[in-house]
N, C-alpha and C positions, 0 to 999 in steps of 0.2 A: 678593581677586580673583586674585592671582598666586601660586597655591599652590606652584609649582615655581621661581619666580624671586624671589630676595631683593631687597629695596629697595636701590637704588644711590644714587649721588651725582647730584643734579640739576645739570647743567652750565648754569648760568644765563647764562654769557657767550655760549654758543651761542644760547640763547633770545633774549637781548637783541639779539644781532647780526642774527638773522632778523627780529625785530620792527622794528628800526631800518631794515633794508634795505627791508622792505615799506612802511614809513611814508615813506621817502625817494622811493619810486616811486608814491605814491598819486595817483590821478586822480579827482576828484570826479565828473566827467561819466561816466566809465566805471563808477565805483562804483554810481551810481544805475541805470544800464542793467543791470549785472550782477545787482544785487539784485532788480530787477524780473523779470529772466529766470529767476532761481532761485526766485522766489516765497518768499523767505526773510526771516524777521525779523532774522536776524543780518546786520549791515551788511558791506559790502565796502570794501576799500581802493581797488579799481579797478586792481589789478595783474593783468596777463594771465599766463596759465600759463607761457609760455616765460621771462618775466622772473622769476616766482616760483621756477621751477626753477633758474635761474642763481644767484639769491640764496642758495637753500638749498645748492647745490653749493659756492659760494664760502665761505659761513659754516661749513659742515661741514668744509671743508678747513682752515680756520683753527682750528676748535675740535672736533676729532674726538672721538667717543665710544669710549672704550677698552675697555669691557666690556659684556656683555649687560645687566647690572643698570643701568648708567648709561644705556644706550640706551633701555630701557623707562621708567625713572623720568623721564628728561629729556623724552621725547616725551609721556608722560602729562601732565606739567605744562604743556607748550606747548599740548596739546590741551584740557585741562580749563579752563585760564585764558584761552583764546582769546576775544577780543572781536570779531574780524573773521574772515570766512570764509577768507581767504587764509592766516591763521595755522594753521587746521586743515588746509588743503591742504599747507602747508609741513610740518606734522607727518607727514602721510602720505608726502610726498615724501622725508623723512628715512629712512623705512623702506625706500625703494626705492634708496638709495645702494648701489652695488655693494660698497663696503667693508664693508657689514653683511650681506652674503649669508650669511656663516658663522653669523650669529645666528638665521637663519630655521629654525624647527622647530615641531613641534606644540605645544611648550611655550608658544609665543606666541599660541596660539588664544584664551585668555581676554583677552589684551591687544587683539587685533584685534576680538574680540567687543564689547569696550567701545566702540571707535571706531565700529563699525557700528551698534550699538544706540543710542548717544547722539548720533551724527551724524544717523542716521535720515533721510537724504535721498539721492537717487540719485547725486549727484555724488561724495559721500564713499564710498558703498557700491561704486560702479562703479570707483573708483580703488583700492580695497582687494581686492575679491574675485577678479578675474581675475589680478591680479599676485601679491599676497602669498599668499592662500589657495590659488590655483591652483598656484603654484610649490612651496609646501610639500606639496601633495597629490602632485605628481609626484615629489618627493624622498622622501616618506614615505607611500607609497600605502596600506599596511596600516592604520596608525593613522588617517590622515586620511579614508579611505573611510568608516570607521565614524562619524567625527565629522560628516562632511558628510551622511551619511544621516540622522543625528539632527537636524542643522540643517534638513534638508529637511522635517521634520515639526514644526518649532518653531512656537509660537504667534506669535512675532515675525516678521512677514512680510519684514522686511529680512534676517533670517537665512536665510529660505527663498529670497529672491531671490539672496543671496550663494551659497547652495548650488547654485542653478540655473546661475548665470553663471560660477562659479569655474573652469570648464574651457573657457571661450571661446577661450583661446589654446593649448589642448593639441593641437589638430589630430589627427594620427594617434595621439597618445598618450592620447586621450580614453578614460576608463573609461566605456564605453558603458552598461553596466548601471547604474552610479551616475547617469549623465547623464539617462537616461530615467526612472529611478525618482524622481528629484527633480522632474522635470517632471510626472510623473503625480500626485505628491502635491499639486500646486498648480493643475493645469490647469482645475479647475472653480471656482476661487476668483474672486470678483468684483473683487479688488483690481487696479487699473490697473497698478501697478508690477510685479506678478507676471505679469500677462498680457503686458506689454511685454517683461519679462525673458525669458519663455519664448520669445517670438517671436524675440528677438535671439539667444538661445542656439542655437535651431534653425537660424536663418539662417546663423550662423557655422559650425555643424557641417555644414551643407549644402555648404560649400566643400570639405569633406573626404569626406563620404559622402552625396551627394544622394539616393541610393536609400533609405538607411536613414531619412532625414528624411521623404521622401515617403511611405514605408510607414507610419511612425509617425503622421504627421498624418492619413493616410487612415484608419487604424485607429481614431483617436480624434477624427474630424472632428465628432462630435456633442458631445464633451466640451470640446474646445478652443474658446476664444473666437475670434470673427472676427479680432480684432486679432492674436492669436497665430498663427493660420493664415496671415493675409496676410503678416505679417513672415517667417514660416518659409519660405514658398514663393516669395518674391519673386525669388530667384536660380534657381529650378528651373523654374517655369512662365512662359510668356509672359503678357502682360497679359490676353489673351482667355481663355487657359486658366485663369488664376487667377480671373478674374471668374466663369467657369463653375463652377469648383470651389467657390467661396464661396456660390453660390446655394442 
């Protein structure tokens, strides 16, 4: 899987510290609510995101990962052996610690691909694509543009959703050609999470360039789903204008 990254040492003290921290803050009532909301077979501890992030930050401070190889190997084990949903979110949150920014490069794409394709649900994908993939794309545009164009044509729709939403935080730095190309590649697909992702991405970009979004949606109004169009134009048109547009 990791052609360019050698196996490192699995830092099990960090993994145990995170697991123990999550277990210590478990809440059965919240766990059942969270699992029902996520419609997931994987159980929850019932630990809310701010608490999970505090646990990860504290544990990482006590047990830092000194090398790229240890970073990848340790997070892979935490992810693959996770029995609770928060353990996987903790794995993702480790990748977002600022002390590991220097590790982020296109070499990590196979690593993130595993998290996205094996996680295969919107909460994991949406935590990875706009942050990790998006930031690597901005830092390495030449390599990552080609990679994200390929992901935009992938059979796996979570990879396609990732390619569509990876620039949500790019604002004025958005690669517009890549952005619209990946939307065009999936806009006729019936998959709900693609339609929702397209609408979300267009809505966010409308904060930066509303004219470009309106022009694109108008040009492709017969190909885009109602869901995508509604989400895309929510910030551009009034309720009455939007209702008329969607008729």
